[in-house]
N, C-alpha and C positions, 0 to 999 in steps of 0.2 A: 449739860453735859454740853462742854465744846466738844469737847473729842471722847474718841471713845477706844481700845486698842484692838478691839472688834467692831467696827463700825456696824450698827441696827440699824435692816430700812427703814424703819421709824424715824431716823435719825440722819438717812440721805437726802443731802441735797437736791434739786433740782438744777437742769439749767433757766428754768424760771427760780430759782433760787439761787445762784449766780453771776448775773447781771446783766442786760440785753443789750445791744443794741438801740440807734436812734429811732428802730422802729420796733425797737422789742419794747418786751411788757414793760418793766419797768421805767419806762420812760411813758409807756401808754398807759397801766391804772396809772399810773401818779395824774393824770393831766384830768381826769373828770371824764367820764359819761359822752356829754357832749366832742370831746378835743379828740376821744382816743381814735374814732377810725382816719378820721386825718392826718392825726397822728401817722399816723401806717405809709402812708402820700407820703410823705414832703420828705424834704429833702435833706440833706446831710449835714448837721451842724443844730440843727433847730432839736436838742433835746435841752424840754424841763423839766423838772420837780412839779408837783403842784402848789407841794409850802414852802417851794425855793421860788421866791420873785422872779418874778418875771423878767429876763435882762432883755431883752426882745422888742423891741418894741412894735416892730412889722407886728407879730404875735402876736401881743398882749393887743391888738388894738381890733379884734373882732368883728367881724363885722353883727348890728343889733338885730339884723333877721337875718339870718342865716337861713340860709333851700335846703329845702330836704326833699331828694326827690323820693319816691315808690310808694307800693299801697300805705303803709304804714302814715305815708305825711304826713294826711291832713291832721292825721289825731296824735298826731306826733308835735305838730307845730303851735296845736291848741294845747296839749299841756305842756309845753316849754313854757310857751304862754302867763302860761298859770303857776309857773316857780320847778316842776316837773319834766325831769329831761332823761332818758333812757339808751345804750347801747348792748350792743351784742357782738362781739369779736369771738373766729377762733382759729385756733392754731395750733399744727399737727407737727408730731414732729419723729419724725423717722431714721434708723441710725443703725447702722455695723461696721464689726469689724472685721474683716474679709483676712489683716493679720496680725494686727496690732491686741496685746494681750495678754490675757491669762490664756479663756479659753477662745479659739479664731473660728469666726464663720455666720456670729451669732447673728442678730436683729431685732428692732426693737421698735414697737413704732407705739403716740402719748397721743390724745387730745381732750383737750380741753376748750371746752367753751364757756365763754368769759361773759358771766351776764353783771349790766351796771345799774347804776341810780345816781342821780342827784334831785338833793332838792335846798331851792334855791331861796332860802328864810327871809330873805329883804322879800319878795312875789307873797310870799306862805304866809308871814308871821308879825313882817316889817322891821324884820333883826340884818341893818343895813351889814354887807359886807360874811353875813352871815352865808354855811350852808352844811347839809348834811351828806354824805357821800358815802356809797354801801353799794359793793361787788361781791357777787357771788361766784363759784365755780365752779362744774363740774367735767366730770371726769371720764373718756369715752373712747373708746377704737384704742385700751391700753392691752400692750401685747411683750410681754417679755422685758416685766420689770426689774428682770433681775443682770441686766447690759453691767449696771455697775460691779458687779462680780466676776464678769464675766472679760471685764479691762481689766480691769482691779486699777487705774493709775488718774492720781487726784484730778488730771487736767483735762483729758481728752478728751472733745467735744461732747456729746450733751447727756446725763444717766438719768434715766428717768426715776422720779420718785418712789415711791412707794405709796399706795394712797389705795385702803383697804375702806374709806369708804367712799363712792363716790361722788360726791361733793367733799364741798372747802365755805367755809364763811372768808372770805379774804379781806376785806377791806369797811368798817363800819366808823366811822368819823365826822365827826364836829370838828370842821373848819371855820376857822375866822379871818379875816384877812379886817386892817385895823391902816390911820395914817396914809392914805390914799392907794390901799393897797402892798407899801414897799414891807410892811409888820405883819407875818401868813403865821398863826397857829395853826396847830392841829390836832387831836386828842381822841385817842379811841385804838378800836382794833386798826391796827396797822404793819408797818418793817419800816426799817430805815432805809432798804435797797430802793424806797420809792423815794427817797431825800439824798442818801451819798454815793461819791464816788461814783455816777452815773459815766455808762460805758459811752467811750470814743468811740464804738468803730460799729460798723454794719452787720454783723450777724447774731440773728438770736442765738443760734445752736452756739457758738465758740468765744464768742466777749462779756469773759465775765473777770475778776478776779480773785484771785483764788485764798487770799489773805482775810477776805471779807467772810469766807464762807466756809473756811476752814479755823482763820485761831479767830476772826471778832465773832463766830457764831453763828452767823444769818442764817435762817431758816428758808424756802422758800417766801417768796413775796406774797404770793399762791395764799402761802399758810399766815396768817395776822398774826402776828402777837398786841399787847396792849404797849403804847407808844403814846410816845407825848416828842413832838417838833415845834420849835420857833425857829423863823427864819427873818432876815431885814435885808434890805436892799440896801445898801449904801450909799449907790451907786446906780446909774444906770445898767453898768456893767459888773458892779460888781458887786459880795454877797456872804455875808457870813450865814454859819446856820448852827442849832446846838438842838439833840434830842436824850431820851432813854427810852431803854426796850427793854421789857423781860425777855432772859431765857427760860427758855420754856423745854424742858426735853422730850419727847416724844409728842412733838410738836405736828407729828406727819398722821398719829392715827388718831389727832381728835379730830370732829367736825369743826371746833372752830367754834357753838354752843354751846359748852358743856365747862365751861369757865370753874364752877367748882375743882372738876376732877384735872389744873391743871396743877404742876410742882414748876413752883418758881427756887429756878437754880442760882440766880442773880444778874443782874440786870449788867444792861451793855449801852454806854454813854459814847455818844459819837460827835462830836467836833470837823466843823468844815469851811473850811475860807475863799470863797474863789473869785472865777473874772471870766465871761464869754461873752460873746458878740455874732456877728452873723453878718450875711451879705448887704444888709440893709447899713449897719453902720458900719462894718471895716472893706477893704475892697480884697483884703488878704487877714480873713477873719482866723479868730483863733479859739480856746476854750482851757484854763487850768485849774485844777483845783487841789486845794493841799486839806485830807480828813488822816483825825486820829481817831483812835478809837480802846477804850477801856472794858474789855469782860470781867466784871467781878466776880461770877463764875467760876467753881474749881475743876480740874482737867484735869488727866490723870497723864501721869512721867511714865510713861512705858517701857523703861529700859531701867531707871532704879523704881523696884520695891523693897516692900520692908526687909526683903533677906536681899539686899543687896544684890540681884541677880536681873538678867530683863526679865520681864514678862514673856520677851516671848518664845524663853528654856522654859515655864512653868506658867501657864497659861491658869491653874488656880490660885495663882499669889495673889496676898493682897497687893493691888497699887499704892503706891505712895499717891498721895491727888497734893498740886500745887493750885496756890489759892491766886487767880484772878492773872491776866496779861494785856496785850499792848501791843499797840501797833501806829504806820502811819503809811497813808497810802498816795500817789504821787498819783494825778489822773491827767492827761493833758493832747490837746489834738492842734495844728495849727496847717494852712492853708498853704502850700510855699507855690503853687504855679495854678495861674488859668491860662485856660486857651489866647482868649482877649487881653488879656494881661493884663486886666483890672480897670481897663477903660469906657466897658458896658456897663450904665445898669443891668445888671443883675442877679434875680435871687437863683438861679440854679444855674449857672456856669462849666462850662466842660475846665474839674480842675485836678490837684493831687494835691492830697492832703496826708501828713504825717500822725501818729498816734502811738502813745505808751500809755501802763497803767502798771507802775511801779508800785511795791510794798516793803516794808522790810517788820521783822517782829523780833520788840527787845528778848522775848522771852524765847532762851532757851531748849525747853521743855514741851515747846510746844512739834508739832510737826513739821508746820514749816515756813519757816527762815526767811526766803527772801522768792519774792516774787515775780517780774518781769517779763514783759509784751511790749511789742516794737514789731509797727504796722504799715502799712503807704496803701491809702485808698484814691480807687481812678474816677472820681465825681460825673453822671452825666456824660463820659465819652460822647453819647448824641442826644444834640435842642431839643431832638425830637420826642426824647424818655431820657425827661430829665428826673426819676428818681433811680435808674443806675446806679450800681457799684457793682465794683472791682478790685479783688482788693488782696495781698499776700503776708504774711504774719509768720513773724517769730517768736514765741513764749520762753524764758528762758525758770527755771525752779527751781532753788536750791532747798531742802530736804537739811533740817536738823540733824548734827552726829548721831545722835542718841538714839533720834525716829529709825534708825536705815537700819540702824547695829539689831534695834528689836524687829522691825520687818525681816532680816539675814538668819537671825534663831526660830524666829515662828516659820519659819520655812523650811530650816531645820531639821527640826520635833515633828516635823509635818510629812518626813521623808523628803526632802530636798536638800539641793545640796549647801544649802546655805552663807553661800556665794555670797560676798560685798555687794547688797548696792549701792551703788552709783549716789552721791548727792544732789546728783546733777541731769536735770532731764531735760533736754529740748525738742518742742513740735512745734510742725515747721507745717503751714496752712497756706491754702489757696482761698477764694470767700467768694459768693455772690450774691447781693441782689438785685433783685427780676422784677421791673413793675407789669406784672400781669395781664393790668388792663381793671379799670375800675373799683380799684381799692386794692387789689389782690395782689399776695407778696410771695414768689420763692423763693429764698435765701436755701443755696447748696453750697457744701463745706468740706472739703477734703484736706486729711490731718496725715500728717507722716508722724508715728511717738520713735521717740531715741532717748535709751535708758529708762523705759516706763517702770512705778511702782506699784506695788498691790497689797495701796492703801486701804481697799476696800474689799481685800479678802484675803488679809496674810497672812488665816493661817490653811497654807493652800503646799501643794511640790511644786503647781508647776511655776515656771519663769514666765514673769511678761513679755515678751517677743516686742523686740521694734516692727514699725510695719506700718501700714495704712487705716485708716477711721476715715470713713465716710457719709453724708447724712443729707438731709435736709430742711428746712423747713415750708409750711405753707400759712400763709397769715389769708383769712377771710372777713373781711368786718361787715359780716351781715348786716347790725344795723344800719350800717349804710344803703348797704343793698336794699332792704324794706323801708325804707324812710322816717329810720327813727334816732338816725344822729345826719349832721349833716356832712354834705360831702366835700 
């Protein structure tokens, strides 16, 4: 089920299911175990998915003998020569809502320990271009998984997932590269977030497109689903891809190995066409992708019940089901200024980039009709710190009219005023991506919410308050520090 009248914890996505930054998990996990920690510290503009063919020759031409430094480096180098590579990455998220949302002054923390392995089947079994990719995630340092209900709003900050299990199978796929790596096929336990609408911004805590996670029905990419993706590089800078992924309600409550207990509600079909370059190709590089999706699963029409009244006025009333939903998302980023004027070869120049992620839903019964964010990034302001970025962003979201009426009715029967909810919501944001050394990254973010909604907690007498959200993400490439992965 893509949406629920009152979303349950078991269906709640996390920031890890909402799309991440250039240093974020959707790109990190997508790239395979030996590339993950390197991507953490890589400059802005080097986004790439594992099965999305590389359009960046400089990145594609990896060194044949990558250098590993650390206590496990000799063993890891030997294993890599045999075809097995390993990595470990840690992501810790802290967040607080001092004045925004339904219950203010709350705090939350969640940590993810992501263990990855890749098996090169050419070295192991002589299968050219074949590989097996595996990722297992362990959850720890979890405090207050109820922050989504404390805030209520669909968009603000990072809202931790419900994780009743302490670990989860995140990735188990066969990947096959053909035609000199121009054609890439991946099948198995995976996630559409690894391939589609890769985020153009640089803050794990807040860079996501809601239409993917509330309308298309994405779960967290750490909660893998059955799927297959095919991508073809039409030129050194352009690609097309298509994929199909299962829609499994309540996947957060599963371990990923309990295949027989999953309920298949539908199929998510996705397509994308895109172009991207970097500083090795253009002085002022950019990227753009157009993504379309169709989700065949039924979803609730929260306003129209079989009695013709709002579900909010009668929570026990059966709700009309609508079959399928669809939408499009445009994602883009463009460098517009360089301190050196673009005259000096530099893979990490001091530069300013604009970016956007804009999506429209064709379905008036789904909660979100339109979502668009626009931001600006100052990259590498100090050339001695090429991985640092500082940014500003504004996010505008419009709910469907019937959903705002449902929220007002739900508030009224819960003892609230029942006052109308605004269809339009704004989130103003300042963020940073700071390299602490040795690949360790700190990403603070501060947001101000205007006209928030109560999506995650509709049946409450409280009304969401405009106000401040703050948090940070700490990324530790433990595999690189130990010598499992090259630096």
